[in-house]
Backbone as JSON Lines, residues from 0, in Angstrom:
{"i":0,"aa":"M","n":[13.35,-44.24,4.67],"ca":[12.64,-43.99,3.4],"c":[13.13,-42.71,2.79]}
{"i":1,"aa":"P","n":[13.39,-42.7,1.45],"ca":[13.85,-41.45,0.8],"c":[12.76,-40.42,0.77]}
{"i":2,"aa":"H","n":[13.16,-39.16,0.49],"ca":[12.2,-38.07,0.33],"c":[12.52,-37.34,-0.96]}
{"i":3,"aa":"T","n":[11.54,-36.63,-1.51],"ca":[11.68,-35.9,-2.76],"c":[11.48,-34.43,-2.51]}
{"i":4,"aa":"V","n":[12.47,-33.61,-2.94],"ca":[12.32,-32.18,-2.89],"c":[11.78,-31.73,-4.22]}
{"i":5,"aa":"V","n":[10.71,-30.97,-4.22],"ca":[10.09,-30.46,-5.43],"c":[10.34,-28.95,-5.48]}
{"i":6,"aa":"S","n":[10.85,-28.48,-6.59],"ca":[11.17,-27.06,-6.71],"c":[10.56,-26.49,-8.01]}
{"i":7,"aa":"C","n":[9.76,-25.46,-7.8],"ca":[9.17,-24.67,-8.94],"c":[10.04,-23.43,-9.22]}
{"i":8,"aa":"V","n":[11.16,-23.31,-8.55],"ca":[11.99,-22.11,-8.63],"c":[12.71,-22.01,-9.99]}
{"i":9,"aa":"P","n":[12.53,-20.89,-10.73],"ca":[13.2,-20.78,-12.04],"c":[14.64,-20.3,-11.93]}
{"i":10,"aa":"L","n":[15.3,-20.76,-10.9],"ca":[16.73,-20.45,-10.63],"c":[17.43,-21.71,-10.21]}
{"i":11,"aa":"P","n":[18.72,-21.89,-10.56],"ca":[19.43,-23.05,-10.09],"c":[19.68,-22.93,-8.58]}
{"i":12,"aa":"I","n":[19.53,-24.05,-7.87],"ca":[19.7,-24.02,-6.41],"c":[20.88,-24.96,-6.04]}
{"i":13,"aa":"E","n":[21.75,-24.46,-5.19],"ca":[22.86,-25.29,-4.66],"c":[22.99,-25.02,-3.19]}
{"i":14,"aa":"E","n":[22.63,-26.03,-2.42],"ca":[22.66,-25.92,-0.96],"c":[23.83,-26.73,-0.41]}
{"i":15,"aa":"Y","n":[24.65,-26.09,0.42],"ca":[25.81,-26.75,1.03],"c":[25.51,-27.05,2.51]}
{"i":16,"aa":"K","n":[25.66,-28.31,2.86],"ca":[25.37,-28.76,4.22],"c":[26.68,-29.36,4.82]}
{"i":17,"aa":"P","n":[27.47,-28.58,5.52],"ca":[28.71,-29.1,6.08],"c":[28.47,-30.22,7.07]}
{"i":18,"aa":"G","n":[29.33,-31.22,7.06],"ca":[29.2,-32.34,7.94],"c":[28.48,-33.53,7.32]}
{"i":19,"aa":"L","n":[27.69,-33.27,6.26],"ca":[27.03,-34.35,5.59],"c":[27.9,-34.93,4.49]}
{"i":20,"aa":"M","n":[27.65,-36.18,4.12],"ca":[28.35,-36.82,2.99],"c":[27.27,-37.49,2.16]}
{"i":21,"aa":"P","n":[26.96,-36.96,0.94],"ca":[27.54,-35.74,0.32],"c":[27.06,-34.47,0.98]}
{"i":22,"aa":"C","n":[27.8,-33.38,0.74],"ca":[27.47,-32.13,1.42],"c":[26.86,-31.08,0.53]}
{"i":23,"aa":"T","n":[26.77,-31.35,-0.78],"ca":[26.2,-30.38,-1.7],"c":[25.0,-30.96,-2.41]}
{"i":24,"aa":"F","n":[23.92,-30.21,-2.46],"ca":[22.69,-30.67,-3.06],"c":[22.25,-29.63,-4.1]}
{"i":25,"aa":"T","n":[22.11,-30.13,-5.35],"ca":[21.89,-29.22,-6.49],"c":[20.51,-29.53,-7.16]}
{"i":26,"aa":"I","n":[19.79,-28.49,-7.46],"ca":[18.52,-28.62,-8.19],"c":[18.59,-27.65,-9.36]}
{"i":27,"aa":"P","n":[18.37,-28.11,-10.58],"ca":[18.4,-27.19,-11.71],"c":[17.24,-26.24,-11.72]}
{"i":28,"aa":"A","n":[17.37,-25.15,-12.45],"ca":[16.27,-24.17,-12.55],"c":[15.09,-24.81,-13.25]}
{"i":29,"aa":"A","n":[13.88,-24.58,-12.71],"ca":[12.66,-25.08,-13.29],"c":[12.2,-24.14,-14.42]}
{"i":30,"aa":"K","n":[11.63,-24.69,-15.45],"ca":[10.98,-23.85,-16.48],"c":[9.73,-23.25,-15.85]}
{"i":31,"aa":"L","n":[9.37,-22.06,-16.34],"ca":[8.24,-21.33,-15.78],"c":[6.97,-22.19,-15.82]}
{"i":32,"aa":"G","n":[6.31,-22.38,-14.72],"ca":[5.07,-23.19,-14.66],"c":[5.32,-24.68,-14.49]}
{"i":33,"aa":"E","n":[6.64,-25.09,-14.46],"ca":[6.99,-26.48,-14.3],"c":[7.75,-26.66,-12.98]}
{"i":34,"aa":"F","n":[8.39,-27.81,-12.82],"ca":[9.14,-28.05,-11.59],"c":[10.24,-29.05,-11.83]}
{"i":35,"aa":"E","n":[11.19,-29.07,-10.88],"ca":[12.31,-30.02,-10.9],"c":[12.27,-30.8,-9.6]}
{"i":36,"aa":"I","n":[12.89,-31.96,-9.57],"ca":[12.89,-32.75,-8.32],"c":[14.32,-33.14,-7.92]}
{"i":37,"aa":"L","n":[14.47,-33.45,-6.65],"ca":[15.72,-33.95,-6.09],"c":[15.4,-35.05,-5.12]}
{"i":38,"aa":"H","n":[15.97,-36.24,-5.35],"ca":[15.76,-37.32,-4.41],"c":[16.82,-37.27,-3.32]}
{"i":39,"aa":"V","n":[16.37,-37.36,-2.08],"ca":[17.26,-37.32,-0.93],"c":[17.15,-38.61,-0.13]}
{"i":40,"aa":"E","n":[18.29,-39.25,0.06],"ca":[18.38,-40.5,0.84],"c":[18.87,-40.18,2.27]}
{"i":41,"aa":"N","n":[18.79,-41.16,3.16],"ca":[19.47,-41.04,4.43],"c":[20.92,-40.71,4.15]}
{"i":42,"aa":"T","n":[21.52,-39.81,4.91],"ca":[22.85,-39.3,4.58],"c":[23.8,-39.5,5.76]}
{"i":43,"aa":"M","n":[25.08,-39.77,5.47],"ca":[26.04,-39.93,6.51],"c":[26.36,-38.54,7.13]}
{"i":44,"aa":"L","n":[26.4,-38.48,8.44],"ca":[26.71,-37.24,9.18],"c":[27.95,-37.47,10.0]}
{"i":45,"aa":"L","n":[28.94,-36.61,9.79],"ca":[30.2,-36.69,10.51],"c":[30.2,-35.71,11.68]}
{"i":46,"aa":"I","n":[30.44,-36.21,12.88],"ca":[30.41,-35.38,14.09],"c":[31.76,-35.51,14.78]}
{"i":47,"aa":"D","n":[32.38,-34.35,15.06],"ca":[33.63,-34.32,15.78],"c":[33.36,-34.43,17.28]}
{"i":48,"aa":"V","n":[33.95,-35.45,17.91],"ca":[33.83,-35.64,19.35],"c":[35.23,-35.71,19.94]}
{"i":49,"aa":"G","n":[35.64,-34.62,20.56],"ca":[37.0,-34.57,21.11],"c":[38.0,-34.66,19.96]}
{"i":50,"aa":"D","n":[38.87,-35.7,20.05],"ca":[39.93,-35.82,19.02],"c":[39.56,-36.88,17.95]}
{"i":51,"aa":"R","n":[38.3,-37.26,17.92],"ca":[37.9,-38.25,16.9],"c":[36.6,-37.81,16.25]}
{"i":52,"aa":"T","n":[36.34,-38.41,15.08],"ca":[35.13,-38.14,14.3],"c":[34.32,-39.39,14.27]}
{"i":53,"aa":"I","n":[33.03,-39.26,14.6],"ca":[32.15,-40.42,14.53],"c":[31.15,-40.26,13.4]}
{"i":54,"aa":"N","n":[30.72,-41.37,12.85],"ca":[29.77,-41.37,11.79],"c":[28.39,-41.75,12.32]}
{"i":55,"aa":"T","n":[27.41,-41.01,11.91],"ca":[26.02,-41.36,12.25],"c":[25.16,-41.09,11.02]}
{"i":56,"aa":"T","n":[23.87,-41.3,11.13],"ca":[23.01,-41.12,9.97],"c":[22.05,-39.99,10.2]}
{"i":57,"aa":"E","n":[21.91,-39.11,9.18],"ca":[20.9,-38.08,9.22],"c":[19.75,-38.52,8.34]}
{"i":58,"aa":"Q","n":[18.54,-38.51,8.87],"ca":[17.38,-39.0,8.17],"c":[17.06,-38.11,6.93]}
{"i":59,"aa":"S","n":[16.61,-38.79,5.89],"ca":[16.31,-38.08,4.63],"c":[15.31,-36.95,4.85]}
{"i":60,"aa":"S","n":[14.34,-37.14,5.71],"ca":[13.33,-36.1,5.96],"c":[13.96,-34.83,6.51]}
{"i":61,"aa":"V","n":[14.95,-35.01,7.42],"ca":[15.64,-33.88,8.04],"c":[16.45,-33.14,7.0]}
{"i":62,"aa":"V","n":[17.16,-33.89,6.16],"ca":[18.02,-33.28,5.13],"c":[17.17,-32.57,4.09]}
{"i":63,"aa":"A","n":[16.12,-33.21,3.61],"ca":[15.27,-32.62,2.6],"c":[14.63,-31.34,3.07]}
{"i":64,"aa":"N","n":[14.11,-31.36,4.29],"ca":[13.49,-30.16,4.84],"c":[14.52,-29.03,5.09]}
{"i":65,"aa":"A","n":[15.73,-29.41,5.44],"ca":[16.77,-28.39,5.63],"c":[17.11,-27.76,4.32]}
{"i":66,"aa":"I","n":[17.19,-28.5,3.24],"ca":[17.48,-27.98,1.91],"c":[16.42,-26.93,1.56]}
{"i":67,"aa":"V","n":[15.14,-27.26,1.76],"ca":[14.05,-26.35,1.4],"c":[14.04,-25.12,2.33]}
{"i":68,"aa":"N","n":[14.03,-25.36,3.63],"ca":[13.89,-24.26,4.59],"c":[15.04,-23.29,4.54]}
{"i":69,"aa":"D","n":[16.29,-23.83,4.43],"ca":[17.48,-22.95,4.43],"c":[17.46,-22.08,3.17]}
{"i":70,"aa":"Y","n":[17.11,-22.65,2.03],"ca":[17.1,-21.87,0.81],"c":[15.99,-20.83,0.83]}
{"i":71,"aa":"V","n":[14.79,-21.26,1.14],"ca":[13.61,-20.4,1.08],"c":[13.73,-19.22,2.07]}
{"i":72,"aa":"K","n":[14.16,-19.51,3.3],"ca":[14.23,-18.49,4.32],"c":[15.39,-17.53,4.13]}
{"i":73,"aa":"S","n":[16.36,-17.86,3.27],"ca":[17.49,-16.97,3.02],"c":[17.2,-15.95,1.91]}
{"i":74,"aa":"Q","n":[16.05,-16.02,1.29],"ca":[15.75,-15.14,0.16],"c":[15.18,-13.81,0.66]}
{"i":75,"aa":"I","n":[15.47,-12.71,-0.07],"ca":[14.9,-11.41,0.3],"c":[13.38,-11.48,0.13]}
{"i":76,"aa":"G","n":[12.69,-10.77,1.0],"ca":[11.25,-10.7,0.88],"c":[10.5,-11.94,1.39]}
{"i":77,"aa":"Y","n":[11.22,-12.84,2.07],"ca":[10.6,-14.1,2.53],"c":[9.49,-13.86,3.53]}
{"i":78,"aa":"S","n":[8.39,-14.58,3.34],"ca":[7.41,-14.77,4.39],"c":[6.8,-16.14,4.12]}
{"i":79,"aa":"P","n":[6.1,-16.75,5.08],"ca":[5.53,-18.07,4.84],"c":[4.51,-18.05,3.66]}
{"i":80,"aa":"Q","n":[3.92,-16.89,3.39],"ca":[2.94,-16.82,2.32],"c":[3.53,-16.36,1.0]}
{"i":81,"aa":"A","n":[4.76,-15.84,1.01],"ca":[5.4,-15.32,-0.17],"c":[6.86,-15.76,-0.16]}
{"i":82,"aa":"C","n":[7.18,-16.84,-0.9],"ca":[8.51,-17.37,-0.88],"c":[8.71,-18.29,-2.12]}
{"i":83,"aa":"P","n":[9.94,-18.69,-2.39],"ca":[10.19,-19.59,-3.5],"c":[9.35,-20.87,-3.36]}
{"i":84,"aa":"G","n":[8.85,-21.36,-4.45],"ca":[7.93,-22.52,-4.46],"c":[8.65,-23.84,-4.35]}
{"i":85,"aa":"M","n":[8.78,-24.31,-3.11],"ca":[9.46,-25.58,-2.84],"c":[8.71,-26.34,-1.76]}
{"i":86,"aa":"F","n":[8.74,-27.66,-1.83],"ca":[8.17,-28.47,-0.76],"c":[8.78,-29.86,-0.79]}
{"i":87,"aa":"V","n":[8.52,-30.63,0.26],"ca":[9.1,-31.97,0.43],"c":[7.95,-32.99,0.42]}
{"i":88,"aa":"V","n":[8.18,-34.14,-0.27],"ca":[7.22,-35.22,-0.32],"c":[7.91,-36.49,0.14]}
{"i":89,"aa":"E","n":[7.21,-37.28,0.92],"ca":[7.77,-38.58,1.36],"c":[7.84,-39.53,0.17]}
{"i":90,"aa":"G","n":[8.97,-40.27,0.09],"ca":[9.11,-41.28,-0.97],"c":[9.94,-40.77,-2.11]}
{"i":91,"aa":"K","n":[10.33,-41.69,-2.98],"ca":[11.16,-41.36,-4.17],"c":[10.24,-41.19,-5.37]}
{"i":92,"aa":"L","n":[9.68,-39.99,-5.52],"ca":[8.68,-39.79,-6.56],"c":[9.29,-39.34,-7.86]}
{"i":93,"aa":"S","n":[8.69,-39.76,-8.97],"ca":[9.11,-39.31,-10.27],"c":[8.36,-38.01,-10.63]}
{"i":94,"aa":"I","n":[8.75,-37.39,-11.75],"ca":[8.04,-36.19,-12.19],"c":[6.54,-36.53,-12.38]}
{"i":95,"aa":"N","n":[6.23,-37.65,-13.01],"ca":[4.83,-38.03,-13.22],"c":[4.1,-38.26,-11.89]}
{"i":96,"aa":"D","n":[4.79,-38.89,-10.93],"ca":[4.19,-39.13,-9.62],"c":[3.79,-37.83,-8.97]}
{"i":97,"aa":"V","n":[4.69,-36.85,-9.04],"ca":[4.4,-35.55,-8.44],"c":[3.22,-34.88,-9.13]}
{"i":98,"aa":"Q","n":[3.23,-34.95,-10.47],"ca":[2.14,-34.3,-11.26],"c":[0.79,-34.92,-10.87]}
{"i":99,"aa":"K","n":[0.74,-36.23,-10.66],"ca":[-0.51,-36.93,-10.38],"c":[-0.97,-36.79,-8.92]}
{"i":100,"aa":"N","n":[0.04,-36.89,-8.0],"ca":[-0.32,-37.01,-6.59],"c":[-0.15,-35.75,-5.75]}
{"i":101,"aa":"C","n":[0.44,-34.74,-6.34],"ca":[0.74,-33.52,-5.52],"c":[0.17,-32.24,-6.17]}
{"i":102,"aa":"K","n":[-1.02,-32.34,-6.76],"ca":[-1.58,-31.21,-7.47],"c":[-1.82,-30.0,-6.55]}
{"i":103,"aa":"K","n":[-2.33,-30.27,-5.34],"ca":[-2.59,-29.16,-4.4],"c":[-1.28,-28.54,-3.91]}
{"i":104,"aa":"E","n":[-0.29,-29.36,-3.63],"ca":[0.99,-28.88,-3.17],"c":[1.67,-28.02,-4.24]}
{"i":105,"aa":"L","n":[1.57,-28.49,-5.49],"ca":[2.15,-27.74,-6.62],"c":[1.45,-26.38,-6.78]}
{"i":106,"aa":"A","n":[0.09,-26.38,-6.71],"ca":[-0.65,-25.15,-6.89],"c":[-0.33,-24.17,-5.77]}
{"i":107,"aa":"D","n":[-0.22,-24.69,-4.51],"ca":[0.16,-23.84,-3.34],"c":[1.55,-23.24,-3.54]}
{"i":108,"aa":"A","n":[2.48,-24.1,-3.99],"ca":[3.87,-23.64,-4.16],"c":[3.94,-22.54,-5.23]}
{"i":109,"aa":"Q","n":[3.25,-22.75,-6.33],"ca":[3.23,-21.75,-7.39],"c":[2.61,-20.43,-6.9]}
{"i":110,"aa":"A","n":[1.55,-20.52,-6.11],"ca":[0.88,-19.33,-5.58],"c":[1.83,-18.56,-4.64]}
{"i":111,"aa":"R","n":[2.5,-19.31,-3.77],"ca":[3.45,-18.63,-2.85],"c":[4.56,-17.96,-3.64]}
{"i":112,"aa":"Q","n":[5.0,-18.64,-4.7],"ca":[6.11,-18.11,-5.52],"c":[5.69,-16.83,-6.26]}
{"i":113,"aa":"M","n":[4.47,-16.8,-6.82],"ca":[4.01,-15.61,-7.52],"c":[3.85,-14.45,-6.51]}
{"i":114,"aa":"A","n":[3.39,-14.75,-5.32],"ca":[3.3,-13.73,-4.25],"c":[4.69,-13.18,-3.93]}
{"i":115,"aa":"W","n":[5.66,-14.09,-3.88],"ca":[7.06,-13.69,-3.6],"c":[7.62,-12.77,-4.74]}
{"i":116,"aa":"F","n":[7.31,-13.18,-6.0],"ca":[7.78,-12.35,-7.1],"c":[7.19,-10.93,-7.0]}
{"i":117,"aa":"S","n":[5.91,-10.87,-6.61],"ca":[5.27,-9.57,-6.46],"c":[5.92,-8.77,-5.33]}
{"i":118,"aa":"T","n":[6.23,-9.46,-4.22],"ca":[6.88,-8.81,-3.08],"c":[8.22,-8.24,-3.45]}
{"i":119,"aa":"I","n":[9.09,-9.03,-4.07],"ca":[10.45,-8.58,-4.35],"c":[10.45,-7.54,-5.48]}
{"i":120,"aa":"F","n":[9.47,-7.61,-6.4],"ca":[9.3,-6.58,-7.44],"c":[8.97,-5.26,-6.77]}
{"i":121,"aa":"Q","n":[8.04,-5.27,-5.82],"ca":[7.68,-4.04,-5.14],"c":[8.81,-3.47,-4.32]}
{"i":122,"aa":"M","n":[9.65,-4.37,-3.72],"ca":[10.81,-3.93,-2.98],"c":[11.78,-3.19,-3.88]}
{"i":123,"aa":"A","n":[11.98,-3.69,-5.12],"ca":[12.84,-3.06,-6.09],"c":[12.28,-1.68,-6.48]}
{"i":124,"aa":"E","n":[10.95,-1.64,-6.71],"ca":[10.3,-0.36,-7.04],"c":[10.5,0.67,-5.92]}
{"i":125,"aa":"D","n":[10.32,0.26,-4.69],"ca":[10.45,1.16,-3.57],"c":[11.87,1.66,-3.42]}
{"i":126,"aa":"E","n":[12.81,0.72,-3.56],"ca":[14.25,1.12,-3.47],"c":[14.62,2.05,-4.59]}
{"i":127,"aa":"W","n":[14.1,1.81,-5.77],"ca":[14.43,2.68,-6.94],"c":[13.91,4.12,-6.69]}
{"i":128,"aa":"Q","n":[12.8,4.25,-6.03],"ca":[12.29,5.61,-5.72],"c":[13.24,6.33,-4.76]}
{"i":129,"aa":"R","n":[13.79,5.59,-3.81],"ca":[14.72,6.21,-2.83],"c":[16.13,6.38,-3.45]}
{"i":130,"aa":"N","n":[16.57,5.43,-4.25],"ca":[17.93,5.44,-4.73],"c":[18.01,4.78,-6.1]}
{"i":131,"aa":"P","n":[17.8,5.59,-7.16],"ca":[17.74,4.98,-8.5],"c":[19.14,4.53,-9.06]}
{"i":132,"aa":"K","n":[19.56,3.4,-8.56],"ca":[20.84,2.8,-9.01],"c":[20.62,1.39,-9.5]}
{"i":133,"aa":"L","n":[21.02,1.09,-10.71],"ca":[20.81,-0.25,-11.26],"c":[21.49,-1.32,-10.43]}
{"i":134,"aa":"S","n":[22.62,-1.01,-9.79],"ca":[23.33,-1.98,-9.01],"c":[22.55,-2.41,-7.75]}
{"i":135,"aa":"A","n":[21.54,-1.62,-7.36],"ca":[20.8,-1.93,-6.16],"c":[19.68,-2.95,-6.44]}
{"i":136,"aa":"V","n":[19.43,-3.25,-7.72],"ca":[18.39,-4.17,-8.11],"c":[19.06,-5.55,-8.4]}
{"i":137,"aa":"T","n":[18.52,-6.6,-7.77],"ca":[19.13,-7.92,-7.94],"c":[18.64,-8.6,-9.2]}
{"i":138,"aa":"A","n":[19.42,-9.6,-9.66],"ca":[19.05,-10.4,-10.81],"c":[17.69,-11.09,-10.59]}
{"i":139,"aa":"T","n":[17.44,-11.52,-9.35],"ca":[16.18,-12.2,-9.02],"c":[14.99,-11.22,-9.15]}
{"i":140,"aa":"Q","n":[15.2,-9.98,-8.76],"ca":[14.16,-8.96,-8.9],"c":[13.88,-8.66,-10.38]}
{"i":141,"aa":"R","n":[14.93,-8.65,-11.17],"ca":[14.71,-8.44,-12.63],"c":[13.92,-9.64,-13.22]}
{"i":142,"aa":"L","n":[14.3,-10.83,-12.77],"ca":[13.55,-12.01,-13.22],"c":[12.11,-11.91,-12.8]}
{"i":143,"aa":"A","n":[11.83,-11.47,-11.57],"ca":[10.45,-11.34,-11.1],"c":[9.68,-10.38,-11.99]}
{"i":144,"aa":"A","n":[10.3,-9.28,-12.35],"ca":[9.62,-8.29,-13.2],"c":[9.22,-8.9,-14.55]}
{"i":145,"aa":"K","n":[10.14,-9.68,-15.13],"ca":[9.87,-10.3,-16.42],"c":[8.73,-11.33,-16.28]}
{"i":146,"aa":"I","n":[8.77,-12.13,-15.22],"ca":[7.71,-13.16,-15.02],"c":[6.35,-12.51,-14.79]}
{"i":147,"aa":"L","n":[6.34,-11.35,-14.1],"ca":[5.08,-10.63,-13.85],"c":[4.64,-9.82,-15.04]}
{"i":148,"aa":"G","n":[5.45,-9.77,-16.1],"ca":[5.09,-8.96,-17.26],"c":[5.21,-7.5,-17.07]}
{"i":149,"aa":"R","n":[6.06,-7.06,-16.12],"ca":[6.26,-5.65,-15.83],"c":[7.49,-5.14,-16.54]}
{"i":150,"aa":"K","n":[7.49,-3.84,-16.88],"ca":[8.66,-3.26,-17.58],"c":[9.11,-1.95,-16.91]}
{"i":151,"aa":"P","n":[9.6,-2.07,-15.69],"ca":[10.1,-0.88,-14.98],"c":[11.42,-0.37,-15.62]}
{"i":152,"aa":"V","n":[11.72,0.86,-15.29],"ca":[12.93,1.48,-15.81],"c":[14.17,0.66,-15.48]}
{"i":153,"aa":"W","n":[14.19,0.09,-14.28],"ca":[15.37,-0.62,-13.78],"c":[15.53,-2.03,-14.33]}
{"i":154,"aa":"L","n":[14.65,-2.45,-15.28],"ca":[14.72,-3.79,-15.8],"c":[15.98,-4.04,-16.63]}
{"i":155,"aa":"I","n":[16.54,-2.96,-17.2],"ca":[17.76,-3.09,-17.99],"c":[18.87,-3.57,-17.08]}
{"i":156,"aa":"E","n":[19.74,-4.41,-17.64],"ca":[20.84,-4.98,-16.84],"c":[21.93,-3.95,-16.57]}
{"i":157,"aa":"A","n":[22.47,-3.99,-15.37],"ca":[23.64,-3.16,-15.06],"c":[24.88,-3.9,-15.51]}
{"i":158,"aa":"T","n":[25.52,-3.43,-16.55],"ca":[26.66,-4.11,-17.1],"c":[27.94,-3.3,-16.8]}
{"i":159,"aa":"P","n":[28.98,-3.95,-16.32],"ca":[30.22,-3.23,-16.05],"c":[30.86,-2.76,-17.35]}
{"i":160,"aa":"T","n":[31.52,-1.62,-17.29],"ca":[32.21,-1.11,-18.48],"c":[33.37,-2.03,-18.83]}
{"i":161,"aa":"L","n":[33.39,-2.48,-20.09],"ca":[34.44,-3.4,-20.51],"c":[35.72,-2.6,-20.81]}
{"i":162,"aa":"L","n":[36.83,-3.1,-20.31],"ca":[38.13,-2.46,-20.5],"c":[38.99,-3.26,-21.46]}
{"i":163,"aa":"R","n":[39.85,-2.59,-22.12],"ca":[40.86,-3.27,-22.98],"c":[42.12,-2.45,-22.94]}
{"i":164,"aa":"P","n":[43.26,-3.05,-23.19],"ca":[44.5,-2.28,-23.19],"c":[44.63,-1.43,-24.45]}
{"i":165,"aa":"C","n":[45.1,-0.2,-24.29],"ca":[45.4,0.66,-25.4],"c":[46.52,-0.02,-26.23]}
{"i":166,"aa":"P","n":[46.37,-0.09,-27.57],"ca":[47.43,-0.75,-28.35],"c":[48.72,0.07,-28.44]}
{"i":167,"aa":"F","n":[48.69,1.32,-27.95],"ca":[49.93,2.14,-28.01],"c":[50.64,2.21,-26.69]}
{"i":168,"aa":"C","n":[49.86,2.49,-25.59],"ca":[50.52,2.66,-24.29],"c":[50.24,1.51,-23.33]}
{"i":169,"aa":"T","n":[49.33,0.58,-23.73],"ca":[48.94,-0.62,-22.98],"c":[48.16,-0.35,-21.69]}
{"i":170,"aa":"V","n":[47.84,0.9,-21.38],"ca":[47.0,1.2,-20.18],"c":[45.56,0.78,-20.5]}
{"i":171,"aa":"D","n":[44.86,0.25,-19.49],"ca":[43.46,-0.16,-19.69],"c":[42.59,1.08,-19.97]}
{"i":172,"aa":"I","n":[41.77,0.97,-21.04],"ca":[40.84,2.03,-21.37],"c":[39.47,1.42,-21.67]}
{"i":173,"aa":"K","n":[38.45,2.24,-21.78],"ca":[37.11,1.74,-22.12],"c":[37.14,1.12,-23.51]}
{"i":174,"aa":"G","n":[36.38,0.04,-23.62],"ca":[36.36,-0.7,-24.9],"c":[35.86,0.11,-26.06]}
{"i":175,"aa":"D","n":[35.02,1.13,-25.83],"ca":[34.49,1.94,-26.93],"c":[35.22,3.26,-27.1]}
{"i":176,"aa":"A","n":[36.4,3.37,-26.45],"ca":[37.18,4.64,-26.56],"c":[37.62,4.89,-28.01]}
{"i":177,"aa":"I","n":[37.52,6.14,-28.43],"ca":[37.95,6.52,-29.78],"c":[39.41,7.01,-29.73]}
{"i":178,"aa":"I","n":[39.71,7.77,-28.65],"ca":[41.07,8.27,-28.41],"c":[41.53,7.83,-27.02]}
{"i":179,"aa":"C","n":[42.75,7.39,-26.88],"ca":[43.25,6.99,-25.58],"c":[43.38,8.21,-24.69]}
{"i":180,"aa":"P","n":[42.75,8.24,-23.5],"ca":[42.86,9.41,-22.62],"c":[44.24,9.58,-21.98]}
{"i":181,"aa":"H","n":[45.1,8.55,-22.18],"ca":[46.43,8.59,-21.53],"c":[47.52,9.05,-22.48]}
{"i":182,"aa":"C","n":[47.59,8.38,-23.68],"ca":[48.67,8.76,-24.62],"c":[48.08,9.58,-25.8]}
{"i":183,"aa":"H","n":[46.76,9.75,-25.84],"ca":[46.08,10.58,-26.84],"c":[46.21,10.09,-28.3]}
{"i":184,"aa":"Q","n":[46.53,8.82,-28.43],"ca":[46.54,8.21,-29.76],"c":[45.13,7.89,-30.2]}
{"i":185,"aa":"V","n":[44.86,7.97,-31.51],"ca":[43.54,7.6,-32.06],"c":[43.43,6.1,-32.08]}
{"i":186,"aa":"I","n":[42.45,5.54,-31.37],"ca":[42.28,4.08,-31.27],"c":[41.39,3.58,-32.39]}
{"i":187,"aa":"N","n":[40.32,4.36,-32.7],"ca":[39.33,3.97,-33.7],"c":[39.25,5.07,-34.77]}
{"i":188,"aa":"P","n":[40.07,4.94,-35.82],"ca":[40.14,5.95,-36.87],"c":[38.8,6.21,-37.57]}
{"i":189,"aa":"V","n":[38.03,5.15,-37.78],"ca":[36.72,5.33,-38.47],"c":[35.77,6.19,-37.64]}
{"i":190,"aa":"E","n":[35.63,5.86,-36.35],"ca":[34.76,6.66,-35.49],"c":[35.31,8.07,-35.3]}
{"i":191,"aa":"F","n":[36.65,8.2,-35.26],"ca":[37.29,9.5,-35.09],"c":[36.93,10.41,-36.28]}
{"i":192,"aa":"K","n":[37.0,9.82,-37.51],"ca":[36.64,10.57,-38.74],"c":[35.19,11.02,-38.71]}
{"i":193,"aa":"K","n":[34.3,10.09,-38.27],"ca":[32.87,10.42,-38.19],"c":[32.64,11.58,-37.24]}
{"i":194,"aa":"K","n":[33.32,11.56,-36.1],"ca":[33.13,12.62,-35.12],"c":[33.63,13.96,-35.68]}
{"i":195,"aa":"Q","n":[34.74,13.92,-36.42],"ca":[35.27,15.14,-37.02],"c":[34.3,15.74,-38.04]}
{"i":196,"aa":"E","n":[33.68,14.85,-38.85],"ca":[32.71,15.24,-39.83],"c":[31.48,15.87,-39.15]}
{"i":197,"aa":"E","n":[31.03,15.22,-38.04],"ca":[29.87,15.72,-37.32],"c":[30.16,17.1,-36.74]}
{"i":198,"aa":"L","n":[31.36,17.28,-36.19],"ca":[31.73,18.56,-35.6],"c":[31.86,19.66,-36.65]}
{"i":199,"aa":"A","n":[32.34,19.24,-37.85],"ca":[32.47,20.22,-38.96],"c":[31.09,20.73,-39.41]}
{"i":200,"aa":"K","n":[30.12,19.84,-39.44],"ca":[28.76,20.21,-39.79],"c":[28.15,21.18,-38.82]}
{"i":201,"aa":"V","n":[28.42,20.9,-37.54],"ca":[27.92,21.76,-36.47],"c":[28.53,23.14,-36.53]}
{"i":202,"aa":"G","n":[29.85,23.14,-36.78],"ca":[30.58,24.42,-36.88],"c":[30.15,25.21,-38.08]}
């Protein structure tokens, strides 16, 4: 009998299970307060025995639960009470079937997920107090802050400095550079003139 994975997680999920055919299981990101589903059938399992490979069958319940458990338990801040909102239901259920027949499971999954968002948000807050670096905050922690309606200092995204080649010496320089630090040519004449005018006023 097939099984249905239900995911309330607002992030795309891709679980790789080596040895299974197919070996990749993908669930799209769920909209906030909603859920996505993945139907899992009995799956072919390839096992190497000596110099040959034999085919056997992995039950859908085993595969579906592995998808959920492996993803959920790999997340930072995981605990049974605070984790991404996912669960497995027996049968090939539609979105409507899940909404009608799994109200308690959905409510429990959403509650666990909100507890998880609170946990990883607090982890980011604690880490920020010790080491205020934007690169130490994960994208999932930023998402948690937004979902919780919080606006910490670290919510801004850490973006790498964009580089471009200098049109004169071709060495990579910052995208917003006014003068090339290598060949000293003026890259942005308009901004260069503005800076000169500002300096003249100050002088």
